[in-house]
C-alpha positions as CSV (number, residue, x, y, z in Angstrom):
1,M,87.0,124.4,105.5
2,I,87.1,120.6,105.5
3,I,89.4,118.2,103.6
4,D,88.0,114.7,103.4
5,T,91.0,112.3,103.4
6,H,89.2,109.1,102.6
7,Q,86.6,108.8,99.8
8,H,86.2,106.9,96.6
9,F,84.7,107.5,93.2
10,Y,83.8,104.6,90.9
11,E,84.0,104.6,87.2
12,P,80.9,105.5,85.2
13,G,79.1,102.5,83.8
14,T,79.9,100.2,86.7
15,P,77.0,99.0,88.9
16,R,78.2,101.1,91.9
17,A,79.2,104.2,89.9
18,K,79.6,107.3,92.0
19,G,81.2,110.5,90.9
20,P,82.1,114.0,92.0
21,E,78.6,115.4,91.3
22,D,77.1,112.8,93.6
23,Y,79.6,113.6,96.3
24,K,79.2,117.4,96.0
25,I,75.4,117.2,96.6
26,L,76.2,115.9,100.1
27,A,79.5,117.4,100.8
28,A,79.1,121.1,99.7
29,P,76.4,122.0,102.3
30,E,78.8,120.6,105.0
31,A,81.7,122.9,103.9
32,V,83.8,120.0,102.5
33,T,86.0,121.8,100.0
34,G,88.6,119.2,99.1
35,T,89.2,115.4,99.1
36,I,91.9,112.8,99.0
37,L,90.7,110.2,96.5
38,L,91.6,106.5,97.1
39,A,91.3,104.7,93.7
40,D,93.2,103.3,90.8
41,Q,95.7,106.0,90.1
42,E,95.3,106.2,86.4
43,F,91.5,106.6,86.6
44,A,91.8,108.9,89.6
45,L,94.4,111.2,88.1
46,N,92.5,111.5,84.9
47,L,89.4,112.5,86.9
48,A,91.4,114.9,89.1
49,A,92.8,116.7,86.0
50,E,89.2,118.0,85.5
51,E,87.9,118.0,89.1
52,R,89.7,120.5,91.3
53,L,87.8,119.3,94.4
54,I,90.4,116.5,94.4
55,V,93.6,117.7,96.1
56,G,95.4,114.4,96.1
57,V,95.2,110.8,94.9
58,V,96.3,107.7,96.8
59,G,96.7,104.7,94.5
60,R,98.2,101.2,94.5
61,V,101.8,100.2,93.7
62,A,103.0,96.8,95.0
63,A,106.2,96.8,97.0
64,S,108.9,94.2,96.9
65,K,108.6,94.1,93.1
66,P,111.4,94.8,90.7
67,E,109.3,97.5,89.0
68,F,108.5,99.4,92.2
69,G,111.1,102.1,91.8
70,A,110.2,102.8,88.2
71,E,106.5,102.9,89.1
72,I,107.0,105.3,91.9
73,E,109.2,107.5,89.7
74,K,106.4,107.6,87.1
75,W,103.6,108.4,89.5
76,A,105.5,110.8,91.7
77,A,106.0,113.0,88.7
78,K,102.3,113.7,88.9
79,P,101.9,116.4,91.6
80,L,98.4,115.2,92.6
81,F,99.7,111.7,93.3
82,R,100.2,111.8,97.1
83,G,100.8,108.2,98.1
84,I,100.0,104.5,98.0
85,R,97.7,102.2,99.9
86,Q,98.6,98.9,101.5
87,T,97.3,96.4,104.1
88,G,98.7,94.7,107.1
89,R,99.4,91.7,104.9
90,D,102.1,93.8,103.1
91,L,103.6,94.7,106.4
92,E,104.0,91.0,107.3
93,G,106.6,90.8,104.6
94,I,108.7,93.7,105.9
95,D,111.8,91.7,106.2
96,K,111.5,90.0,102.8
97,G,112.9,91.3,99.6
98,S,113.1,95.0,99.0
99,Y,110.2,96.1,101.1
100,L,112.1,98.5,103.4
101,A,114.2,99.8,100.6
102,D,111.0,100.5,98.6
103,M,109.5,102.4,101.5
104,E,112.6,104.5,101.7
105,K,112.1,105.3,98.0
106,L,108.5,106.3,98.8
107,A,109.6,108.6,101.5
108,A,112.3,110.1,99.3
109,K,109.6,111.1,96.8
110,D,107.7,112.8,99.6
111,L,104.8,110.3,99.3
112,T,102.6,108.8,102.0
113,L,101.8,105.3,103.0
114,D,98.0,104.8,103.7
115,L,97.3,101.5,105.6
116,F,94.3,99.5,106.6
117,R,93.7,96.1,108.2
118,V,96.8,96.2,110.4
119,C,95.6,95.4,113.9
120,E,94.1,92.0,114.5
121,G,90.3,92.1,114.0
122,G,90.3,94.5,111.1
123,F,87.4,94.4,108.8
124,G,85.8,96.2,105.9
125,G,87.3,96.9,102.5
126,P,87.4,94.9,99.2
127,K,86.2,91.4,99.0
128,S,89.6,90.3,97.8
129,L,90.7,90.8,101.5
130,S,87.8,88.7,102.9
131,D,90.4,86.2,104.3
132,Y,92.6,88.8,106.0
133,F,91.8,90.7,109.2
134,G,95.1,92.1,110.4
135,S,97.6,90.4,112.8
136,P,100.0,90.9,115.6
137,K,102.8,90.4,113.0
138,A,101.4,93.2,110.9
139,L,101.3,95.6,113.8
140,A,104.9,94.7,114.7
141,G,105.8,95.3,111.1
142,L,104.2,98.8,111.2
143,E,106.2,99.6,114.3
144,K,109.4,98.5,112.6
145,L,108.6,100.4,109.5
146,A,108.0,103.6,111.3
147,E,111.3,103.2,113.2
148,R,113.4,102.2,110.2
149,V,112.0,104.8,107.8
150,P,111.3,107.8,110.1
151,K,110.8,110.2,107.2
152,L,107.9,108.1,105.8
153,R,104.5,109.6,106.6
154,I,102.2,106.8,107.6
155,V,98.4,107.1,107.8
156,V,96.3,104.3,109.4
157,S,92.8,104.4,108.1
158,H,89.4,103.8,109.9
159,I,90.8,104.1,113.4
160,A,92.7,100.9,112.8
161,H,89.3,99.1,112.6
162,C,88.7,99.4,116.3
163,P,85.1,98.3,117.0
164,I,82.8,100.9,118.6
165,D,80.0,99.9,121.0
166,G,79.5,103.2,122.9
167,K,81.6,101.9,125.8
168,P,85.2,102.8,126.8
169,V,87.9,101.4,124.5
170,N,89.3,98.1,126.0
171,K,92.9,97.7,127.1
172,T,93.9,95.7,124.1
173,W,92.9,98.5,121.7
174,Q,94.4,101.2,123.9
175,D,97.7,99.3,123.8
176,N,97.4,99.0,120.0
177,F,96.9,102.8,119.7
178,K,99.7,103.6,122.1
179,R,102.1,101.4,120.1
180,M,101.3,103.3,117.0
181,A,101.3,106.7,118.6
182,A,104.8,106.1,120.0
183,H,106.0,106.8,116.5
184,P,105.7,110.5,115.5
185,N,105.4,109.7,111.8
186,I,102.1,107.8,112.2
187,F,98.8,109.6,111.8
188,M,95.4,108.2,112.6
189,K,92.5,108.6,110.2
190,V,89.2,109.1,112.0
191,S,87.1,107.5,109.3
192,G,84.5,104.8,109.0
193,L,83.1,105.5,112.5
194,M,79.6,104.4,111.6
195,E,80.9,101.2,110.0
196,R,82.9,100.4,113.1
197,A,79.7,100.9,115.1
198,T,77.6,98.5,113.0
199,W,80.1,95.7,112.7
200,R,78.8,92.5,114.3
201,A,81.4,89.7,114.2
202,E,78.9,87.2,115.6
203,K,76.6,87.9,112.6
204,G,79.3,87.6,110.0
205,G,79.8,91.3,109.2
206,F,77.4,94.2,108.8
207,P,73.7,93.5,109.5
208,N,71.1,95.7,107.8
209,E,71.0,98.4,110.5
210,R,71.8,102.1,110.8
211,A,74.6,103.3,113.0
212,P,73.9,105.6,116.0
213,E,74.2,109.3,115.1
214,M,74.8,110.8,118.6
215,T,78.2,112.1,119.4
216,G,77.9,110.7,122.9
217,Y,77.9,107.1,121.5
218,Y,81.3,107.7,119.9
219,R,82.8,109.9,122.6
220,P,84.6,107.1,124.6
221,T,86.4,106.2,121.3
222,L,87.2,109.8,120.4
223,D,88.4,110.5,123.9
224,T,90.9,107.6,123.7
225,L,92.2,108.7,120.3
226,W,92.5,112.3,121.5
227,E,94.4,111.3,124.6
228,I,96.8,109.0,122.8
229,F,97.4,110.8,119.5
230,G,96.7,114.4,120.5
231,E,95.6,117.2,118.3
232,D,98.4,117.0,115.7
233,R,98.0,113.5,114.3
234,L,94.2,112.9,113.9
235,V,92.7,113.5,110.5
236,Y,89.1,113.5,109.2
237,G,87.8,111.0,106.6
238,S,84.3,110.0,105.5
239,D,84.8,106.7,103.7
240,W,82.1,107.7,101.3
241,P,80.3,106.0,99.6
242,V,81.4,102.7,101.0
243,C,79.8,103.5,104.3
244,E,76.3,104.4,103.0
245,H,75.0,101.1,104.3
246,A,75.6,102.4,107.8
247,G,74.4,105.9,107.5
248,D,74.6,109.2,105.7
249,F,78.3,109.7,106.5
250,I,78.8,113.0,104.9
251,A,76.0,114.6,106.8
252,N,75.3,112.6,109.9
253,G,78.8,111.1,110.1
254,L,80.4,114.5,109.9
255,R,78.0,115.9,112.5
256,I,79.2,113.2,114.9
257,V,82.8,114.5,114.9
258,R,82.2,118.2,114.3
259,P,80.8,119.0,117.8
260,Y,83.5,116.9,119.5
261,F,86.4,118.7,117.9
262,A,84.6,122.1,118.2
263,E,84.8,121.5,121.9
264,K,88.6,121.4,121.7
265,G,88.8,124.9,120.3
266,K,89.3,126.4,116.9
267,G,93.0,125.5,116.6
268,A,92.4,121.8,117.2
269,Y,89.2,121.9,115.0
270,D,91.2,123.3,112.1
271,K,94.0,120.8,112.6
272,F,91.6,117.8,112.6
273,F,89.6,119.0,109.6
274,W,92.4,120.1,107.3
275,K,95.8,121.2,108.7
276,N,96.8,117.7,109.8
277,S,95.8,116.3,106.5
278,Q,98.1,118.7,104.8
279,K,101.0,117.5,107.0
280,A,100.1,113.9,106.4
281,F,99.6,114.0,102.6
282,N,101.4,117.3,101.7
283,W,98.6,118.3,99.3
284,A,98.5,121.7,97.7
285,P,95.3,123.8,97.3
286,R,93.7,124.0,93.9
287,L,90.7,126.2,94.8
288,P,90.4,129.4,96.9
289,S,88.2,127.5,99.3
290,Q,91.1,125.1,100.0
291,R,93.3,127.8,101.4
């Protein structure tokens, strides 16, 4: 049993349309039995009403807005709505307006905050964020948020955008991970590994190349995450179909992490592939294969 905590579907009729049937062709043979869908919540919840593969939806609700409380009340009434997604740019405004109070409302509704582009050097994601790459101020904001709202579950996506080059993780990134791991309410999503391995800042982004598929290439990074976050706060995510430019992430990407966590024993394996995601997003099974 595997729950994929990071994937997207795009609306039919759009140039990049991808739907559940496209996903299942790749995911079903790999024993992926459920997903957390990151998308516009209205579209995603309508889709999830018919597609029981989806165990949870993470949408977008802007904080520090007068309507935040009412919006969270509205969406929290939907059992499949499991949280909201924000960026480090949002965290930079943690001391402004009602941000902290809004995050307390999110926690009170038992919802999760999913974050990306927090640490300096972050990359990937929508073009609307092409001018923002995380910052020291955002990381400090994350630490403050975790401390001030300890009941809020926080999930950092894409291994915080740490680059992967097959070598040991440098001290700067080890320190970043340690600062996050110091807070027990922060989970780390092991997603986007192939993308992290094909990012080339000196070439302006992602060149047209395929990511390595050998577990050994990613082992130094996985070892660091394991040592710092432990077996209880790492969760699996594919980032499909965004990552298709880097490799077949459902098949080859999943096969990168599967042997690594299998080495840790069945208990750790199950935590990584589904039990920790249940703690992080508090999703409920909808199919027998999700139990």
